[in-house]
C-alpha positions as CSV (number, residue, x, y, z in Angstrom):
1,M,19.8,-17.6,18.5
2,N,16.6,-17.7,16.7
3,K,14.3,-16.0,19.6
4,I,13.5,-12.3,19.0
5,G,10.7,-10.1,20.8
6,F,8.8,-6.8,19.3
7,V,8.0,-3.8,21.1
8,S,6.3,-1.5,18.6
9,L,6.2,2.1,19.8
10,G,3.9,5.5,18.2
11,C,1.1,5.1,16.0
12,S,-0.8,2.3,13.5
13,K,1.4,2.7,10.6
14,N,4.0,2.3,12.4
15,L,2.5,-1.3,14.1
16,V,2.1,-2.2,10.6
17,D,5.7,-1.7,10.0
18,T,6.5,-3.5,13.5
19,E,3.7,-6.2,12.1
20,N,6.1,-6.9,8.5
21,M,9.2,-7.2,10.1
22,I,7.7,-9.6,12.3
23,G,6.7,-11.8,8.8
24,I,9.8,-11.1,7.6
25,M,12.0,-13.7,10.0
26,A,8.6,-15.4,11.4
27,R,9.5,-16.4,7.2
28,E,13.1,-16.6,8.2
29,G,13.2,-19.4,10.9
30,Y,13.2,-17.0,13.7
31,T,10.8,-17.3,16.4
32,V,8.5,-14.7,18.1
33,V,8.5,-14.2,21.5
34,S,6.3,-12.1,23.7
35,D,8.0,-12.5,26.9
36,P,11.8,-10.1,26.3
37,A,13.1,-11.6,28.8
38,D,13.3,-15.3,26.6
39,A,14.6,-13.0,23.6
40,E,17.6,-13.8,22.4
41,I,17.4,-10.5,19.7
42,I,15.1,-7.2,20.6
43,V,13.2,-5.5,18.2
44,V,11.8,-1.2,19.6
45,N,10.0,-0.1,16.4
46,T,10.2,3.5,18.1
47,C,8.8,6.8,17.4
48,G,10.5,10.2,16.9
49,F,7.6,12.6,16.3
50,I,7.6,15.1,19.2
51,D,9.4,15.2,22.4
52,S,7.5,12.9,24.7
53,A,7.0,10.0,22.4
54,K,11.3,10.4,22.0
55,E,11.6,9.8,25.8
56,E,9.5,7.4,25.8
57,A,11.6,5.7,22.4
58,I,14.9,6.1,24.7
59,A,13.5,5.0,27.6
60,T,12.5,1.7,26.3
61,L,15.6,0.9,24.1
62,L,17.5,1.8,27.9
63,E,14.7,-0.8,29.1
64,M,15.0,-3.4,26.8
65,A,18.9,-3.4,27.0
66,E,18.5,-4.5,30.1
67,Y,17.8,-7.8,29.4
68,K,21.2,-7.9,27.5
69,E,22.0,-9.1,31.1
70,G,20.2,-12.6,30.2
71,N,19.5,-14.0,27.1
72,C,19.6,-10.4,24.7
73,K,22.4,-10.6,22.5
74,L,21.0,-8.1,20.2
75,L,19.0,-5.1,21.0
76,V,17.4,-3.3,17.3
77,C,16.0,0.2,17.1
78,A,13.9,0.5,14.4
79,G,11.4,3.2,13.4
80,C,11.6,6.6,13.2
81,L,13.8,7.9,15.9
82,A,16.6,5.3,13.8
83,Q,15.6,6.8,11.6
84,R,16.2,10.7,12.7
85,Y,18.7,10.8,15.0
86,S,21.2,7.5,14.1
87,E,23.7,9.3,14.5
88,D,23.4,10.5,18.2
89,I,21.9,6.8,18.6
90,K,25.4,5.7,17.8
91,R,26.9,8.0,20.1
92,E,24.6,7.7,23.0
93,L,22.9,4.8,23.2
94,P,25.8,2.5,22.7
95,E,23.8,-0.8,23.7
96,V,22.0,-0.4,20.5
97,D,23.2,-3.3,18.3
98,V,21.7,-2.4,14.7
99,I,19.7,0.9,12.9
100,L,16.7,0.4,10.7
101,G,15.7,3.2,9.0
102,T,11.7,3.8,8.3
103,G,12.8,2.9,4.5
104,S,14.7,-0.4,6.3
105,Y,12.2,-2.7,7.6
106,K,12.4,-4.9,4.7
107,D,16.2,-5.4,5.8
108,I,15.6,-6.4,9.2
109,A,17.1,-9.9,8.4
110,V,19.5,-9.2,6.4
111,A,20.9,-6.6,9.5
112,V,20.4,-8.9,12.2
113,K,22.7,-11.8,10.2
114,E,25.4,-8.7,9.7
115,A,25.2,-7.7,13.4
116,L,25.3,-11.0,14.8
117,E,28.7,-11.4,13.2
118,K,30.3,-8.3,13.2
119,G,29.4,-6.7,16.2
120,K,26.7,-3.7,14.7
121,S,25.1,-2.9,11.4
122,E,22.9,0.5,10.1
123,Y,20.6,0.7,7.4
124,L,19.0,3.6,6.6
125,D,17.6,3.0,3.2
126,D,15.6,4.9,1.0
127,I,13.2,6.2,2.4
128,N,11.4,7.2,-0.5
129,F,11.1,3.3,-1.3
130,E,7.6,1.8,-3.2
131,I,5.3,1.1,-0.3
132,G,3.8,-2.6,-1.3
133,E,2.8,-5.9,0.1
134,E,4.8,-8.2,3.0
135,E,4.5,-11.0,4.5
136,R,2.6,-9.6,8.2
137,V,1.5,-11.3,11.0
138,R,-1.2,-9.2,12.8
139,T,-0.5,-8.9,16.2
140,T,-4.3,-6.8,16.2
141,P,-7.4,-8.4,17.7
142,D,-8.2,-11.5,15.3
143,Y,-11.9,-9.5,14.0
144,M,-10.1,-6.0,12.7
145,A,-6.9,-5.0,11.1
146,Y,-5.7,-1.7,10.2
147,I,-4.4,-1.6,6.3
148,K,-1.4,1.4,5.0
149,I,-2.7,2.4,1.9
150,G,-0.3,5.1,1.6
151,E,3.5,6.3,2.9
152,G,5.2,9.4,3.7
153,C,3.4,13.4,3.3
154,D,3.7,15.9,1.0
155,N,1.5,18.4,3.0
156,F,5.2,20.2,4.6
157,C,3.5,21.9,7.6
158,T,5.8,23.7,9.9
159,Y,5.9,21.8,12.7
160,C,5.5,17.9,11.6
161,A,9.2,16.2,10.5
162,I,7.0,13.5,9.0
163,P,8.2,13.9,5.6
164,S,12.5,14.5,6.5
165,I,11.4,11.2,8.4
166,R,9.3,8.7,6.0
167,G,9.7,10.9,2.4
168,K,7.3,11.6,-0.3
169,Y,3.6,10.9,0.1
170,R,3.0,7.4,-1.8
171,S,0.2,5.5,-2.3
172,R,-0.1,2.0,-2.5
173,K,-1.5,0.4,-5.6
174,M,-5.2,-0.1,-5.3
175,E,-5.2,-4.2,-6.4
176,S,-2.8,-4.6,-3.5
177,I,-5.2,-3.1,-0.7
178,V,-7.7,-5.2,-2.2
179,A,-6.5,-8.3,-1.8
180,E,-5.2,-7.8,1.0
181,A,-8.1,-6.7,2.5
182,E,-9.8,-10.3,1.1
183,Q,-7.2,-12.1,2.1
184,M,-7.9,-10.7,6.1
185,A,-11.6,-11.5,5.9
186,Q,-11.0,-14.9,5.1
187,E,-9.1,-15.3,7.6
188,G,-11.9,-13.6,9.8
189,V,-11.0,-9.6,10.0
190,K,-14.4,-7.8,10.4
191,E,-13.0,-4.7,10.7
192,I,-10.1,-3.0,8.6
193,I,-9.4,0.8,9.5
194,L,-7.2,2.4,6.7
195,V,-4.0,4.4,7.0
196,A,-1.5,7.2,6.0
197,Q,-0.3,10.0,6.9
198,D,-3.1,11.9,5.0
199,T,-5.4,8.9,3.5
200,T,-7.4,12.4,1.8
201,R,-4.7,12.4,-0.8
202,Y,-4.9,8.7,-2.0
203,G,-4.5,7.8,-5.5
204,M,-2.6,11.5,-6.4
205,D,0.6,10.1,-7.2
206,L,-0.1,6.7,-8.7
207,Y,-3.2,7.9,-10.8
208,G,-3.1,11.6,-10.8
209,E,-6.4,12.2,-9.1
210,K,-7.9,11.6,-5.9
211,K,-9.2,7.3,-5.5
212,L,-10.1,6.8,-1.3
213,P,-13.7,6.7,-2.8
214,E,-13.3,4.2,-5.3
215,L,-11.0,2.1,-2.7
216,L,-13.8,2.7,0.2
217,K,-16.6,1.1,-2.1
218,K,-13.6,-1.9,-3.5
219,L,-13.8,-3.0,0.1
220,C,-17.1,-2.5,1.2
221,A,-17.9,-4.9,-1.2
222,I,-16.2,-7.6,0.5
223,E,-18.5,-9.6,1.4
224,K,-17.2,-10.8,5.1
225,I,-15.8,-7.6,5.8
226,K,-18.8,-5.9,8.4
227,W,-16.9,-2.7,9.2
228,V,-14.1,-0.6,7.3
229,R,-13.6,2.4,8.8
230,V,-10.8,5.1,7.7
231,H,-8.5,8.0,9.6
232,Y,-6.4,11.1,9.1
233,C,-8.4,12.7,6.4
234,Y,-7.3,16.2,5.5
235,P,-10.4,18.7,5.9
236,E,-9.2,20.6,2.4
237,A,-9.1,17.7,0.7
238,I,-12.6,15.8,1.8
239,D,-15.1,16.5,-1.2
240,D,-18.0,16.1,-2.2
241,A,-17.2,12.8,-3.9
242,L,-16.4,11.2,-0.5
243,I,-19.3,13.1,1.8
244,E,-21.6,11.0,-0.9
245,T,-18.9,7.7,-0.3
246,F,-20.0,7.7,3.9
247,A,-23.5,9.1,3.4
248,N,-24.0,5.6,0.6
249,E,-22.1,2.9,1.9
250,E,-23.4,1.3,4.7
251,K,-20.1,-0.9,5.6
252,L,-18.6,2.3,5.8
253,V,-18.7,3.2,9.7
254,K,-19.9,7.0,9.8
255,Y,-16.5,8.4,11.8
256,L,-14.2,10.4,10.2
257,D,-10.8,11.9,11.9
258,I,-10.1,15.2,10.6
259,P,-6.5,16.5,12.0
260,V,-7.7,20.0,11.9
261,Q,-4.2,21.7,14.5
262,H,-5.9,25.3,14.6
263,G,-8.9,27.1,14.3
264,C,-7.6,30.4,13.7
265,D,-6.7,31.3,10.5
266,S,-3.4,33.2,11.6
267,V,-2.0,30.6,13.2
268,L,-3.4,27.9,10.4
269,K,-1.5,30.5,7.8
270,R,1.6,29.6,10.3
271,M,1.4,26.0,10.9
272,G,1.5,26.2,6.9
273,R,-1.9,24.6,6.9
274,K,-3.7,24.2,3.4
275,T,-7.3,25.6,5.0
276,T,-8.9,27.9,6.5
277,R,-11.4,28.3,9.7
278,A,-14.1,28.7,7.7
279,Q,-14.1,25.8,5.3
280,I,-13.4,23.6,8.3
281,L,-16.3,24.2,10.1
282,D,-18.4,24.1,5.9
283,R,-16.9,20.7,5.9
284,V,-18.0,19.5,9.3
285,K,-21.5,21.2,8.7
286,L,-21.9,19.5,5.1
287,L,-20.3,16.5,6.6
288,R,-23.6,16.5,9.5
289,A,-26.2,17.9,6.6
290,K,-25.3,14.5,4.8
291,V,-23.7,11.9,6.6
292,P,-26.5,12.0,10.4
293,G,-24.5,11.1,13.1
294,I,-21.4,10.7,12.0
295,T,-18.7,11.2,14.8
296,L,-15.6,13.9,14.0
297,R,-12.3,13.0,15.8
298,T,-10.2,15.6,15.4
299,S,-6.5,17.0,17.0
300,I,-5.9,20.2,18.0
301,I,-2.5,22.1,18.5
302,A,-2.4,24.7,21.5
303,G,0.7,27.1,22.2
304,F,1.5,27.4,18.3
305,P,4.7,29.9,18.2
306,G,3.4,33.2,18.6
307,E,0.1,31.8,19.6
308,T,-1.3,35.4,21.2
309,E,-3.9,35.8,23.3
310,E,-6.5,37.2,20.9
311,E,-5.6,34.3,18.7
312,F,-5.8,31.3,21.5
313,E,-9.6,33.0,22.0
314,S,-10.3,32.4,18.5
315,L,-9.0,29.1,19.1
316,I,-11.3,28.5,22.0
317,D,-14.3,30.0,19.8
318,F,-14.3,27.3,17.0
319,V,-13.9,24.3,19.0
320,K,-17.1,25.1,20.7
321,E,-18.2,26.3,17.6
322,A,-17.0,23.2,15.7
323,K,-18.1,20.5,18.5
324,F,-16.1,17.9,17.4
325,D,-17.2,14.8,19.2
326,R,-13.8,13.0,20.2
327,M,-10.7,15.7,20.1
328,G,-6.4,14.9,21.0
329,V,-5.3,18.0,22.2
330,F,-1.6,18.7,22.4
331,A,0.9,21.2,23.7
332,Y,3.1,22.6,20.4
333,S,6.1,20.3,20.6
334,K,9.5,22.5,19.2
335,E,10.8,20.2,16.3
336,E,14.7,20.1,15.8
337,G,14.7,21.0,11.6
338,T,11.0,21.7,11.0
339,P,10.3,26.2,10.0
340,A,8.2,26.3,12.9
341,A,11.2,25.8,15.8
342,I,12.7,29.1,14.5
343,L,9.7,31.1,14.1
344,P,10.1,33.5,16.9
345,N,7.9,34.4,20.0
346,Q,8.6,30.5,21.2
347,L,5.8,30.3,24.4
348,D,6.5,28.6,27.5
349,D,6.2,25.2,27.9
350,E,3.3,26.7,31.2
351,V,2.0,28.7,29.1
352,K,1.1,26.0,26.6
353,D,0.5,23.3,29.2
354,A,-2.8,26.1,30.2
355,R,-3.4,26.5,26.9
356,R,-3.8,22.5,26.2
357,D,-5.6,21.6,29.5
358,A,-8.0,24.7,28.8
359,V,-9.2,22.7,25.4
360,M,-9.2,19.8,27.1
361,E,-11.8,21.0,29.7
362,I,-14.1,21.9,27.1
363,A,-13.6,18.8,24.9
364,K,-14.6,17.2,28.0
365,E,-17.9,19.1,27.9
366,I,-18.7,18.2,24.4
367,S,-17.8,14.9,25.0
368,R,-20.4,14.7,28.3
369,E,-23.0,16.7,26.4
370,R,-22.3,14.3,23.2
371,N,-22.8,10.9,25.7
372,E,-25.8,12.8,27.2
373,G,-27.7,12.3,23.6
374,M,-26.9,8.8,23.3
375,L,-28.9,7.9,26.0
376,G,-31.3,5.3,25.0
377,K,-30.5,4.9,21.6
378,V,-29.0,1.0,20.0
379,L,-26.1,1.0,19.1
380,E,-23.8,-1.8,17.5
381,V,-21.1,-3.0,19.3
382,V,-18.2,-5.1,18.6
383,V,-17.3,-7.0,22.0
384,E,-13.8,-6.7,22.8
385,G,-13.0,-7.9,26.1
386,F,-13.8,-8.2,30.3
387,E,-13.0,-6.5,33.0
388,D,-14.3,-5.2,36.7
389,N,-17.6,-7.7,35.7
390,L,-18.3,-5.8,32.6
391,Y,-17.7,-6.8,28.7
392,F,-16.6,-3.7,26.7
393,G,-16.6,-2.5,23.1
394,R,-16.7,0.1,20.8
395,S,-19.6,1.1,17.7
396,G,-19.0,2.8,14.5
397,G,-18.5,6.2,17.1
398,E,-15.2,4.7,18.4
399,S,-11.8,3.7,16.5
400,C,-9.4,0.6,18.3
401,D,-6.9,2.4,21.0
402,V,-7.9,6.1,20.4
403,D,-11.4,6.6,21.9
404,P,-13.4,5.8,25.2
405,K,-15.3,2.6,25.7
406,I,-18.6,1.4,26.1
407,Y,-19.0,-0.7,28.8
408,F,-22.2,-2.9,29.3
409,G,-23.6,-6.3,31.2
410,S,-24.9,-9.5,29.7
411,L,-26.4,-13.1,30.3
412,D,-24.9,-14.7,27.5
413,E,-21.0,-15.0,27.5
414,L,-19.6,-13.1,24.9
415,N,-16.6,-13.5,22.3
416,E,-14.0,-10.7,21.6
417,G,-15.5,-10.2,17.9
418,D,-19.0,-10.5,19.1
419,F,-21.4,-7.8,17.2
420,I,-23.9,-7.7,19.7
421,K,-26.9,-5.1,20.2
422,I,-26.8,-2.1,23.0
423,K,-28.7,-0.1,24.7
424,I,-27.5,2.9,25.8
425,V,-28.2,3.5,29.4
426,N,-25.6,5.6,31.7
427,F,-22.4,7.5,30.6
428,D,-19.9,9.7,32.4
429,E,-17.3,12.3,30.6
430,Y,-16.2,10.3,28.0
431,D,-17.5,6.3,28.2
432,L,-20.7,5.3,27.7
433,Y,-22.3,2.3,29.8
434,G,-25.3,-0.1,28.5
435,E,-26.9,-3.6,28.0
436,Q,-27.2,-5.8,25.8
437,V,-30.7,-6.1,23.7
438,E,-31.8,-8.6,21.4
439,D,-31.5,-8.0,17.5
């Protein structure tokens, strides 16, 4: 029994763990298959962050369990859901044969072997394990890859279960990150995206100071890397050194993902956030002044417990003033075991959803206004694919899987991973449309 299939749910950080597991099993002699119908072992690497993610994880596990009527002999539940709800999984999902927590993906080969011998296995190792190098098999397109630079989180926002699922914040050693990026460059990777729960605090635990600017400079110095992108920069930790790095490093794409979550001080305080509305707006203003053309992305939570009409209006005003180029807006999800779950004045789902939709309408207007301002501009774009008689891709202002696309025609035959110049000639609420121009 050596055919194994993987399903990766949730964030890009989870995807890196999945790629590590694929690498481990490939080294052990397993054949990785893409069609679950062919797999004798199916691994679902789950997300358990919010209700919708948990529902997706359970639905996927049940869907994969149906393959047990065919070739599948073992179903593995790995990742956040496994770490957080192992007892519930054993009780409610008997179809699951192997449970692997977030600190245990490296034990997958041992766990599978044990389950094949005994029928079941469970590994919930230390979630504060030291983050290091694994024998990854990348599943992203050849031209781009994620690199996880840290694990866990020390921010303890009141709505978030990540510290209890992923452990305390641990940085990965800089030489390990740079070595992996250099190897990727030799393999043809042109864009690397740095991820962690909080990239701005990279290095504090290992080196006693924030080292993200230094790391970015080292990665930008790798000859064959064309774009370096960084996600999840908390606003209070965006300092002058980081801003100067963005301003000065040509390969560092002018794009920053800043999860602010709200724009009203009283709500930010209840959320356990370490910043204020004024400080966020100051960072936004400074970034735009020092790094012209920078694209700023954020995430917003609407309907947090106790959010009054006045506080919600404050959020609306904040969103209109900050004018983030990209916004993911979420209705508050009550997560058991978090301080926010026991706060008074929990709002009804209808109210939360309506407030989310109201913020999204503003985000739509801002996006359309931004896109209109892109008309006539020439952008460097990486080709990602072809559909409906048009190529599509991304510029430095769009990150992989989370942002809109740029669609364009070309008389040339283009390949995924090509970098070309596109002049923007049209737009809609989210996407841009262009035509190829000569360099």
